[in-house]
C-alpha positions as CSV (number, residue, x, y, z in Angstrom):
1,M,-71.5,22.2,-11.3
2,G,-69.5,19.0,-10.4
3,E,-66.2,18.2,-11.9
4,S,-66.0,15.7,-14.8
5,E,-64.7,12.2,-14.3
6,E,-61.7,13.1,-16.5
7,A,-60.7,16.1,-14.2
8,I,-61.1,14.0,-11.1
9,T,-58.9,11.2,-12.6
10,L,-56.3,13.7,-13.7
11,K,-56.2,15.1,-10.1
12,I,-55.8,11.6,-8.7
13,V,-53.0,10.9,-11.2
14,I,-51.2,14.2,-10.3
15,I,-51.6,13.6,-6.6
16,G,-50.3,10.0,-7.0
17,M,-47.3,11.3,-9.0
18,V,-46.5,13.9,-6.4
19,V,-46.8,11.3,-3.6
20,I,-44.5,8.9,-5.6
21,F,-42.1,11.8,-6.2
22,I,-42.0,12.7,-2.5
23,L,-41.5,9.1,-1.5
24,S,-38.8,8.6,-4.2
25,L,-37.1,11.8,-3.0
26,S,-37.3,10.6,0.6
27,V,-35.8,7.3,-0.3
28,I,-32.9,9.0,-2.2
29,I,-32.3,11.4,0.7
30,F,-32.4,8.6,3.2
31,F,-30.0,6.6,1.0
32,I,-27.6,9.5,0.7
33,I,-27.6,10.2,4.5
34,Y,-27.2,6.5,5.2
35,Q,-24.2,6.2,2.8
36,R,-22.6,9.3,4.3
37,R,-23.0,7.8,7.8
38,L,-21.7,4.5,6.7
39,L,-18.7,6.2,5.0
40,A,-18.0,8.2,8.1
41,Q,-18.2,5.1,10.3
42,Q,-15.8,3.2,7.9
43,K,-13.4,6.2,8.0
44,K,-13.6,6.2,11.8
45,H,-12.9,2.4,12.0
46,Q,-10.1,2.8,9.5
47,K,-8.6,5.6,11.6
48,I,-8.9,3.4,14.8
49,E,-7.2,0.5,12.9
50,F,-4.5,2.8,11.5
51,D,-3.8,4.3,15.0
52,Y,-3.7,0.8,16.5
53,Q,-1.2,-0.4,13.8
54,K,0.8,2.7,14.3
55,E,0.9,2.2,18.0
56,L,2.0,-1.4,17.5
57,L,4.8,-0.3,15.2
58,K,5.8,2.3,17.7
59,T,5.8,-0.3,20.5
60,S,7.8,-2.7,18.4
61,I,10.5,0.0,17.6
62,T,10.6,1.1,21.3
63,S,11.0,-2.5,22.4
64,Q,13.8,-3.1,19.9
65,E,15.6,0.0,21.0
66,E,15.3,-0.9,24.6
67,E,16.7,-4.4,23.8
68,R,19.6,-2.9,21.9
69,N,20.3,-0.5,24.7
70,R,20.2,-3.3,27.2
71,I,22.6,-5.5,25.2
72,A,24.9,-2.5,24.6
73,K,25.0,-1.8,28.4
74,E,25.7,-5.4,29.2
75,L,28.5,-5.5,26.6
76,H,30.0,-2.2,27.9
77,D,29.7,-2.9,31.6
78,D,30.5,-6.6,31.6
79,V,32.5,-7.6,28.6
80,G,34.1,-4.2,28.0
81,A,35.3,-4.0,31.6
82,M,36.7,-7.5,31.5
83,L,38.6,-6.8,28.3
84,T,40.0,-3.6,29.7
85,T,41.2,-5.5,32.8
86,T,42.7,-8.3,30.7
87,K,44.5,-5.7,28.6
88,L,46.1,-4.3,31.8
89,Y,47.3,-7.7,32.8
90,F,48.8,-8.2,29.4
91,G,50.7,-5.0,29.9
92,Q,52.3,-6.4,33.0
93,I,53.9,-9.3,31.1
94,T,57.5,-8.5,30.2
95,P,60.5,-10.7,29.6
96,E,61.9,-9.8,33.0
97,I,58.8,-10.9,35.0
98,P,59.4,-13.7,37.5
99,P,57.8,-17.1,36.7
100,E,55.6,-17.1,39.8
101,E,54.2,-13.7,39.0
102,L,53.6,-14.7,35.3
103,K,51.7,-17.8,36.5
104,S,49.5,-15.6,38.8
105,I,48.7,-13.1,36.0
106,T,47.9,-15.9,33.5
107,E,45.6,-17.5,36.0
108,K,43.8,-14.2,36.6
109,M,43.6,-13.6,32.8
110,S,42.1,-17.1,32.3
111,A,39.5,-16.4,35.0
112,F,38.5,-13.1,33.3
113,L,38.3,-14.8,29.9
114,D,36.0,-17.6,31.4
115,D,33.8,-14.8,32.8
116,M,33.7,-13.1,29.4
117,I,32.7,-16.3,27.6
118,Q,29.9,-16.8,30.1
119,S,28.7,-13.2,29.7
120,V,28.7,-13.5,25.9
121,R,26.8,-16.8,26.1
122,S,24.3,-15.2,28.4
123,I,23.7,-12.3,26.1
124,S,23.5,-14.7,23.1
125,Q,21.0,-16.8,24.9
126,D,18.8,-13.8,25.6
127,L,18.8,-13.0,21.9
128,R,17.9,-16.6,20.9
129,P,17.7,-19.3,23.6
130,V,20.0,-22.2,22.9
131,V,17.3,-24.8,23.8
132,L,14.9,-23.1,21.3
133,E,17.6,-23.3,18.6
134,K,18.5,-26.9,19.3
135,L,15.4,-28.6,20.5
136,G,12.5,-26.4,19.4
137,L,9.6,-24.4,21.0
138,I,8.0,-27.1,23.1
139,E,11.3,-28.0,24.9
140,A,12.2,-24.3,25.3
141,I,8.8,-23.6,27.0
142,D,9.3,-26.7,29.2
143,S,12.8,-25.5,30.1
144,L,11.4,-22.0,30.9
145,A,8.7,-23.5,33.1
146,Q,11.2,-25.7,34.9
147,T,13.5,-22.7,35.6
148,I,10.6,-20.7,37.1
149,N,9.5,-23.8,39.2
150,D,13.0,-24.2,40.5
151,S,12.8,-20.6,41.9
152,G,10.1,-21.8,44.2
153,K,8.1,-18.5,43.9
154,I,5.4,-19.7,41.6
155,K,4.2,-23.0,40.0
156,V,4.0,-23.3,36.2
157,Y,2.1,-26.1,34.6
158,F,2.8,-26.7,31.0
159,K,0.9,-29.1,28.7
160,N,1.6,-29.8,25.1
161,N,-1.3,-31.2,23.1
162,T,-0.2,-30.2,19.7
163,T,-0.4,-32.7,16.8
164,R,1.4,-30.7,14.2
165,I,4.9,-29.4,13.7
166,I,5.3,-25.7,14.5
167,A,7.2,-23.8,11.8
168,K,10.7,-22.8,12.8
169,S,10.1,-19.3,11.5
170,K,7.3,-18.8,14.1
171,E,9.0,-20.3,17.1
172,L,11.0,-17.3,18.4
173,N,7.9,-14.9,18.4
174,L,5.8,-17.6,20.1
175,Y,8.4,-18.1,22.7
176,R,8.8,-14.4,23.4
177,I,4.9,-14.0,23.6
178,I,4.8,-16.7,26.3
179,Q,7.8,-15.3,28.0
180,E,6.1,-11.8,28.1
181,L,2.9,-13.3,29.5
182,I,4.8,-15.0,32.3
183,A,6.7,-11.8,33.0
184,N,3.5,-9.8,33.3
185,T,2.1,-12.4,35.7
186,L,5.3,-12.3,37.8
187,K,5.4,-8.5,37.9
188,H,1.8,-7.6,38.4
189,A,-0.5,-10.5,39.2
190,A,0.7,-11.8,42.6
191,A,-0.3,-15.3,41.4
192,S,0.6,-18.7,42.8
193,T,0.1,-20.8,39.7
194,I,0.3,-20.4,35.9
195,K,-1.2,-22.9,33.4
196,I,-0.1,-23.0,29.8
197,E,-1.5,-25.3,27.1
198,L,-0.7,-25.6,23.4
199,K,-3.0,-27.5,21.0
200,N,-4.3,-27.5,17.4
201,E,-7.8,-26.7,16.3
202,N,-8.6,-26.9,12.6
203,D,-5.8,-25.0,10.9
204,S,-4.7,-23.0,13.9
205,L,-2.3,-23.2,16.9
206,I,-4.2,-22.4,20.1
207,I,-2.3,-21.2,23.2
208,W,-4.2,-21.1,26.5
209,Y,-2.7,-19.1,29.2
210,E,-4.1,-18.8,32.7
211,D,-3.1,-17.6,36.1
212,D,-4.8,-17.2,39.5
213,G,-3.6,-13.7,40.3
214,K,-5.4,-10.3,40.5
215,G,-6.8,-10.4,37.0
216,M,-7.6,-7.4,34.7
217,D,-10.5,-5.1,34.4
218,Q,-12.3,-6.1,31.2
219,E,-13.9,-2.7,30.8
220,T,-10.8,-0.6,31.1
221,L,-8.5,-3.2,29.4
222,P,-8.6,-1.5,26.0
223,Y,-7.3,1.7,27.5
224,Q,-4.7,0.2,29.9
225,R,-2.5,-1.7,27.5
226,G,1.0,-1.5,28.9
227,I,4.2,-2.0,26.8
228,G,4.2,-5.8,27.7
229,L,0.8,-6.3,26.2
230,K,1.6,-4.1,23.2
231,N,4.7,-6.2,22.6
232,I,2.6,-9.3,22.6
233,E,0.1,-7.8,20.1
234,S,3.0,-6.6,18.0
235,R,4.4,-10.1,17.7
236,L,1.0,-11.5,17.1
237,S,0.5,-9.1,14.2
238,I,3.7,-10.5,12.6
239,L,2.2,-14.0,13.0
240,S,-1.3,-12.8,11.8
241,G,-2.6,-14.1,15.1
242,D,-5.3,-12.9,17.6
243,I,-5.6,-12.5,21.3
244,F,-8.8,-13.0,23.3
245,F,-9.3,-12.1,27.0
246,L,-11.8,-14.6,28.5
247,E,-13.9,-13.8,31.5
248,K,-12.8,-15.4,34.8
249,D,-13.8,-15.0,38.4
250,F,-10.3,-14.3,39.5
251,G,-6.9,-14.2,37.7
252,V,-6.6,-14.0,33.9
253,K,-7.4,-16.3,31.1
254,I,-6.1,-15.7,27.6
255,Q,-6.5,-17.5,24.3
256,L,-4.1,-16.9,21.5
257,E,-4.9,-18.1,18.0
258,I,-2.2,-18.3,15.4
259,P,-3.1,-19.5,11.8
């Protein structure tokens, strides 16, 4: 005897409810798995970012320590030695010393003092270049380019197309970044020319840096960041800036963007 219409309808309703339940359960399970994967991915990215910031901080501290050690060595070896020698000359001055000998000692002491003043000026200029302090970033970069050009080893072309005043608080870090880029080219690239351009785009300062040297492997670049590049990234992080390595047939082309 066939089933009644009510029984068939009930079966269809039950089957429909089971299907809906299974589908709903599948959606919930999929959502939970997706959320877990998304959370795991976010944690992974956060860890990478944390490790990156930690590495930048470590590089910054290492760089500062190396700079302090260099300055301490220069003070000890140059200024310290000159002061010690000058003190010895002072010890030779007595009331009984002949005028000719006194004149000779004072001339030598004067020469040592001149050398000390020059050494202190040199160390001071390394800490903050005088031209940067007096004339600003553009003149400081121009002076740096001229100094390198005078060496005859490589040609530096510098172009300033900025239309806005660069904040004094940013000048030293920007100067050190460009200095570090040039140093990397001189040490590793075997280039014959360097091109640097500064300009404004929207609310940002754009720095283009280019050389015609050996270039860098774009694929292995993230894993081969030396201390020079880490120093640049460390200073950029202070300026909230970004660095972009652009593809080039030969040499290197870099865009720096500072808000």
